[in-house]
N, C-alpha and C positions, 0 to 999 in steps of 0.2 A: 246238421251240421252249425258248427254255432259262425257266428256272421263273422270275423273277424276282420280286424281290421289295415291295411294293408301300404304301408305308406312305398312308393316306387318315386327315388327317384335321380331323372335320367334327362338328358339337355335336350336329346332326338329323337323330334319331333314324329318323325312316326317310331320308332319305334316304342315309345313312350305310348304312344295310343293305344298304339299293338296290345299293351301289356298289361292296357287297363278293361279294352277291351275283351281280355280272353279269363284274366282275371274278378272278374263282374259275374259274365258268361258262367262261371261255377261258384260265383255264390257269395266274393269276398267283394266286401267296402275297400273301394279303393282311392287312394287320397295323389297324384301325378303331380312331382313341381322337379321345373329343372334344373332348380338348382338348392347349394343351403338354407339358403337365409330366409327362412321359415322354418326349415327342418328344426331347431330345437324350440324351438314356440306350441309346435302338437308332437312331436316325437309320444308324450304323456301318455296321449289315443291312442298310441299304436300299438300293431302286434309284433307286426314284420317291418321287414324294410328289403326291400329290392334295390340298392347302391351300386350306382353306374361311378366308377374309378377320376374320367377326364372330365370331371365338369368346369366352366367357372366361377371358379370363386377358391373358395377352400375346394383340394376334393373329396373323392370321397376313402381312401383312404383320414384327411382330416376331419370331417367330420366324424366316420365312424367313431375316431378317440375322443371327441367332445361327447360324444350320441350315452360311450360307454363313463366316461368324467360324474353324469350325471349319477348312475348308482343303477341305473334302469336295464330291468340283466332281457334286454329286446332286442332275440336271431334278427343277423343281420346277412343277405345274401349277397356274395360281389355278384353284379354279370356285365364284367365286362369285356373289352376287344382286345383285350392286351391279354396276350399268352404265351408270354415267356416266363418261367419256371418259376424267375425271382416272385416275377410283382402275385401267382397267385400265391407264393410260398406268405407277402407279409398276409396277403386278403388274409390267410388263413389263419396267419396271428392275431389279425386281432378282434378279424370277422368268426363269424359262424360260419358260413359253406363259400363259396367263388365258382362260378360260370363265366364260361366265352363265348363272346359269341359268333359265327351263328350258335343261334341257338335253340331246341327243337321243346318248344313250348312243352311236352307233355312229361320230359324228363325235369323242369322247372316244376310244372305242377304237385309232381310226383317229390319232390328235394321239398316244396315249401309245407305239405299233408302232410308229410315224416317229421318236420322240424315241430312247425308247429302244435302238432301230437304229441312229443317230447317232451318241446315246453312248459305246456300246459296239460295237459288230459288228455278222456275222454269225459266232456262235457254233455251236462242234461241244462235245456234252458226254459223254465221256467216263470214267464212274463223278464225281467228285471239283474234275474242270479241267473248265475251259471255255474253250474253244483258240480263237485265235482269228488263224489262220490265214496270213491280210493283213498284219492289224499285227503277224503272230508272235510272239504276247504269249500263257503260259499261266497263270490265276486258280487254283487252290485255296480250291475252298467258297464262296465269295461271291466278285465283281465286284472286292470294292478291299480281296484280298488276290491282290494278285501274285507269282506267281511269280520268284523270286530270282535270273535265271538268269545265268550270267557269258556270254560272246558262244562260246565251243568250244560249250557246254553248254544254249543256245540253238540251236546251230546240227546239233546228233546229235541233240537230243528233236524239231527239223522235218524231219528224215533220216531219222527214226521214218519220223515219221507224215507226213509226203507217201508212205512206202511200208509203210501198215497195214495191220496181214496179214498183214507176206510174212516174214518170215525175213532180216534180212541182215545176214551174214561181215562178221568182223571185214575180211578181206580188205576186204569194203565198203567200212566206215567208214574204209581206210587212202588208199584210190583217192581218198574223198572230200576225208576234209580232212587230206590229209599224206601226196601222194602222192611228194613231193620226200626222204620225213626218210626214215633210220632206220626201222626200225616194232618199237619196245620192243611186244610180245604184249599187256604187261598194262594199259598206256596207257586201251583202251579200257573196259577192263574200274573201272578206279578212275572215270572221266567215272559211269560210270552206273551205281557206287555212288550218287559225290553225284548227281545228275539222280534216281536217286529216295527220297535220302531230302527232299532241295525240294520234289517233289508226296507227301510221303509214302505212296509205295509200296513201302515196305520187305518185303513178299512179294513181291515179284518176278508184279501180279497183271497191270497194265497195260502195263510193261514187261518181260517173259516173256525170261528165258535159255533157247535153246534147247540141251538140254545137246551138244556135242558141235554146232552148227552155225551160234548166233549169235543175235540177240537177235529180238526183236518185242516190241508195240506193238499189241496187243489192244485193239479198237474192239468185240467182240462179251465180254462176263463174263458168269457165271451171282453176283444179287450175291445 
């Protein structure tokens, strides 16, 4: 599973501690805040927010509106003791989901799982890269840091990915990308250098140059 960063904004110590333990047990990275003072400073690192409504200072609604104004497409689940319809409708209008306390942790985990899958897709993790083969997107270090490939760089990277752990020769790349053009032997090297720089793979451990043979995208590497 992709190691998602979850922000819990909850001023009740017992509930906050419970949420932290449950989510960590499921493999999530959890940051727990009891109010909204530092939330806007760290929100860009988060993948999903579990938000209480009745908080000191800005309430959960106000805080969510501030997050949305930043333009970050981060899903927010309200988790509140307010169970009246007006509160639910307001929460669902400005957030993505709403659950009432007391809650069943199994329901929360299932809602989170579906929301994360819908938001970010299903990823393959290779070192610091999160790869979504269906959407043909690559993220470096976090899901808010998409690698800005050109069209040809994206084709090359996913050609390597589709043939991961296999050596592809330069002839493979020419036949796949430039079958009718003159073969400039240096063009593959130039593109590989640019791709490595963009994915922070300057040592060539993820995309390895196999001397005299070609290139290979490695999925299993010593850390």
